[in-house]
N, C-alpha and C positions, 0 to 999 in steps of 0.2 A: 856503426851502431853503438849507441851509448852503453855505459856499464849497466845502468838500470834495466834497459831493454834486454840485455844479455841475460841478466839474472831472472827476469820474468819469463824469458823464453826457456831457460833451463828448468825453472820451476814447473812450467806447463808441460815440458817433456817428461819430467819426473812423475807428475800426476797421471798423464796418459799411460806411461809405462807401467805404473803401479796398478791402474785400473785394468790394463790388459793382462797383467800377471794374475790379478785376483779373478778375472773372468776365466782364465785357463785353469787355475787351481780349483775353483768351485765346480766347474763343469766336469772335471775329472773326478773330484771327490764324490760328487753325487751321481756319478755313473751316467750322466747324459752323454758323455763319451765313454763307451761306444754305443749306448742304447739307441741314440737318435743321431748323433753327429760323429764324424771322424776327425773333424778339425774344429777347435774352439773359436768363439768370437774373438775379434781383435781387442774389443773393449766392452765395458759394461753399458747396458742400455737402461735409462731411467724409465721406470714404469710406476706411475702413481695413480691410485684408484680414487674415485670420488669420496670415499670414506676417509681419505687422508693416509691410508696405509699404502705401502709400496713393496714391490718385489725386491728382495735383498738377498740374492744368491742362496736361496733355499730356506728362507724363513717360512713359518707356518701362518697361514691366513685362513680365516673361516669363510664359508660361502658368502655370508652377509658382508664381509669386509672387501670382497672383490666384485661386488655388484656394480654394474654400470660401465661406461666406456672409460678406460684408463687414459691418462695423459702420457704420451710417449715422447721422450726427449733424447737427443743425441747430437753429436758434433756434425751437423749437416753442412753441406757445401752448396753454394748456388749453382744453378744450371745442372743439377745432378738429380737423378731419379733413384728411388729406393723401393724395396719390397718389404713389407712387414708380415711375419708369420707368427701365429700363436697356436700351440698344439699341446696336447696331453700325451705325455710319454707312457702313461700307465692305464690306458683304457683297455678293457674295463677294470683291470686291477694290475698292480705291479707284478703280482705273482703269476697272473695269466693275461699278458698284454696282447691278446690277439688283434686288437684294433689299433695298436701302436703304428704310427702316431695318429691321434685323432685330431683333425684340424678344427680349431675354434675360431680362427679369424685369418683372413688373407686380404691384404690391401696392397695394391701395386701402383706403379707410376706415381709414387709420392714425391712431391716437390715442395721445397721451402720449409721443411721441418715440421709440417703439420700432417700427422699420420692420417687423420680423418678426412683430409682433403684429397686423398688419392682415390683410385678406382677400386671399389670393394668387389672382389670376386667371390668371397664367402663371408657372410655376415657374422658378427661377433656372437659367440655363445659364452656367457660367463662361466667361470670355474665352479661347477656344481656336480661333483662325482656322486655316484650312487652310494647309498648308505652301506656300511660294512665292507667297503672295498679298499679300505686303508688309505694312506696318504697318496696323493697323485702329484706328480711333478708337472707343473704348467710352465711352458717355456715360451719366451718371447725372443724372436730372432729378427734382426734387421739386415738386409742385404743391399749392397749398392749395385744398381743395374748398369750395364754398359751404355745405356741411353734409354730413350722412350721405347717401350716394347708393346707390340700389339699381341697380347696374350691370347692364344687360341682357345683357352678353356672357357673364357667368358664367365658371366655371373652364374653361380650355381650353389644353392644351399642344400642340395640333395645329400642324404646320408652317405651315399657311396662316393661322393666327392670328399667327404670328411674322413672316412675311415681309411686307415693304412696310408695316410698322406706322409710322404717322406720329404722333409724340407731340402735335404741335399740333392735328391733326384730332381726336384723342381728347380732349384738354383742352378744345377749343372745343365739342365735342359736349355735354360736361357742365358747361360754363360755368365752367371753372377759370382761364381767362386765361393769362397768361404764367407761366413757371416761377418759383417762389419762390427756388429754389436749384439749383445744378448743379455738376458737375465731370466730368472725363474723363481717360482715360489712353490710351496706345498699347500694343498688344500685337502682336508680330511673331513668328510661329511658325517658329523655325529649329531647334527641338529635334529633330524627326523627321529633318530634313535632316542635322543634325550626327550623329545616331545612325547614320543610313544610311551616311554617309561613313566613320565609324569602323569600322562592321561590315565594310565592303568592304575598307578598307585594313589591317585587323588580321588578315585571313585569312592 
């Protein structure tokens, strides 16, 4: 192997190692560990919304900024299947999270690096918490499957599929282990409160 190739390989290792450490640090700092997970993702997941905004380890995004299907990117491998989970750690609020975790999106048997080309078991609900419930942590997790899986749950958008969904329990059930990649953002719904305030005071 030439010297240039060795340098490029070392640089790639440093970037991956840095991303992994950042993922660990941010998931602990924002208490996703232990609220939702016991083991952090190995690396960061790229999550970019149609607005151009992206999840960046706990940045704050408004409901309008996270509308639509996000583009999910990761270091995928050929002939490998993945599962994508999006959930709300703070439903209905962080102070009283009785519905933790609330499932917002579940796509399985993803192949080829295109998350939307997998099998959707639970349709996407964009991040739009109830007003006056404070900031919510919206978490994206990617798991590597041991192979193609015939998930017994099937497609289900029912409320009871979404409420109290625990990503680790689901991953352990199908022997997927710890998340391969992850990221998260906060969304705080002040828009309805702001609109109500303006409508009252502009009369």
